[in-house]
N, C-alpha and C positions, 0 to 999 in steps of 0.2 A: 716775938710771937706774932705781933701785928704785921710785921714785914712778911713773915712766912705765910700768914693767912692771905695777905694781899696778893702775893705771888701765886698762891694756889687758886685764888678766885679768878685772877686775870687769866691764868692758864686754862681754867675750866671754861671761861667765857670765850676765849679765842679758839679753843679746840673744836667746838661744834661747827661754826661757820666755815672754818678752814677745811674740816673733814668733808663737809657737804660740797664745797667748791672743788676740792681735789677729786672726790669720787665722780662728780659730774664730768669734770674735764677728762678723767681717765676713760669714762664710758664714751665720750665723744671721740677721743683720739683712737680708741680701739674699734670704733665703728659700731658699738653696741646700740647707741642712741643717736638720733639726728639732732643737730643744734637748732631746734625749732624755737619760735618766739617764746613759748611758755617756759621752756628750759632756760633760755637766756634771762627771762625775767626772774626766775628763781635764783640764778647765779648772781644777778644784779642785786637782789634783795639781801643776799648773804654778804656781799662785799660792802653794801651800804651799812649793814649791821656792824661789820668790822670797823668801818670808818667812824661810825658813831661812838663805838667803844673807845677807840684810840683817842678821838677828840675829847671825850669826856675824861679819860684818864689824864690827858695833858692839862685840861682845864683844872681838874682837881689838884694836880701836882703844883701848878702855878699858884692856885689859891692858897694851898697849905703853906707854900714857901714865901708867900707875900709878894710874889713876882707879878701880880696883876693889879696895877693901880686903878683906882676908880676915877672916872671922869664925871664929876658931880655937877649937876645943874638942876634948876627947878623946872618941872614940866607937868602938864595936865595928866592926872591919873587915867581919865577916860580914854585919852589917846593910846596909852599903853595897853589897857585891858581890851579895847576894841580891836587893836591890831592883833593881839594874841588870839582873841575869839575868831577873827576872820581867818587867820592861818589854821587854827584847829578845825574850823568848819571844812576846810579843803581836805584835811586828812580824815575827818570823821563826818561825812555828809549825813549820816543817819542819826546824828545827835544834834540837839538844839542848844545853841550857846547864847546866853543872855547876859548883858552887862548892866549893872546898876551902880551908879555913882552919885553920892549925895554929900554936898551939893554938886551939881553938874560940873562946876569949874574947879573942883577940888584939885589941888596941886601937891606935889611932894618933892623933896630934895633927894636926889640920888643919881645913879648911873643908869640912864634909860636902857642901854644895851644889856647890861648885866641883869637888871630887874626884868627885862623882857625874857631873858633866858630862864629866870626863876619861874615866872608865871607860865611860860610855854611848857616847862617841865610839869608843873602842877596841873595845868589844863589837859595836857596830853594824857597824864595818868588818870585824871578824872574821866576823860572820854573813853579810855580803854576799858574801864569797868562799868560804864553806864550802858544800860541796854538800849538797843535801837529804839528810837522814838523818845528816849529820855532826855533830860535837860541838865546842862552844866551851867551854873550861875557864877559869874565873876562880879564881885561887888567891892565897893570901897566907901568908907565914911570916916569922918574925924572922930577920934575917941580921946578926949583930953589933949594931952601933948603928943599924941601919936596919930598916925593914919593907919586904920585897920583895913586890910585887904583880905578877901576870902575867896576861895574856890570851893564850891559845893557841888557834889555829884549825887546821882541816884543809884549808885552801885550797891554792892553787898556790904559796904562799910569796912572798917578796919577792926580786926579782933582786938579785944581789950589788952591781951598780952603783947600786942605788936605796936601799940600806940607810941611807946617810948623808943622803939627800935627802927622805925621806918626811915629815919635819917642816917642810919649806918650804911657804910659802903657795902654794896652788893646784897643788902638785905631785901628780901621779897616776902610779901604776905601771901602770895600765890605763886609758888615757884614755877610750876609747869606753865601756867597761863602767861605769866610775864615773859618767860623765856621764849615761848612760841611766838609771842607777838612782838618780840624785839626789845623788851625792856632789859636794861643792863644792871639795874639796881644802883646806879650812880647818880641819877637825876636829882633825887632828893638830898643826897649828900652835898652835891654842888649847890643846890638851892640854899641849904643851911649855911654854907660857907659865905655865899654872897650876901645873905641877909645879915649874918654876923658882921661882915665888913662894913655894912651900913649902920651898925649900931642897933640893929633891930632884933626881933625875936620871931621864930617860926615854930608852929606846933601843929599836931594833927589831933582831930577830935572826931568822935562818932556823931553823925547827924541824925536828928530825930524826924521821921520814924525810921529812915534808912539812908545809907550813903555815908560819905566821908566829907569832913570839912577841914580844909587846910587854911590856917590862919597866919597871916604875916602882919606884924606890927612894926611900922617904921617911924622913927622919931621925926617930928615936924616942928622945928624951931621957929618956923615962920619968918625967919630973917634972911633966908637964902644961904645960910652958912651951916651945912650939915655937920652934925657931930661925928666924932670918930667912932671906931668900933668899940663896943662895950667889953 
């Protein structure tokens, strides 16, 4: 059943951008429309959406099969979150991104590239649902034997009945909006796999008074030898 659902979901995701590109190319070939810059940008956006989907599917497949080893080292959390915030600001210039790390030299054991992928997904999602002029906060602090990292937005928040489902493959809390803006419904599934491989935990919460809070707890043994997956 899960395999059938996956095939159906993948087919649905691929069908729309392929149909758009095909229809546009047919119109150009038939001379109905001219290949002007705006048209080419639309086609490029659809091919980029296809590329993201295929890349995420391959990532998820490798993660689920255990074919993606982690390259573990100790690194400053601030470097990770600031790099993610800077990248997200380029894609969402109308949103303010703020990084808070306490203490400033807080470090964590993990794979920097994979954890960057996790927080890039979380931050991009947060920015997508944050209104123009709103703020996304990326924070980190020590919490006992764990390092707690959070991404908090000022969007509409996550419905109570979706809190436990947002990490499922292809699940969306806002089907139309996510599809229109390029979300594949795979980013959070990949984030959960990466966090699990680090022996950590990830969860979604509603933020008060509005917005969503994505919480990642990573083990911090403090001796430079990260534990294995839980």
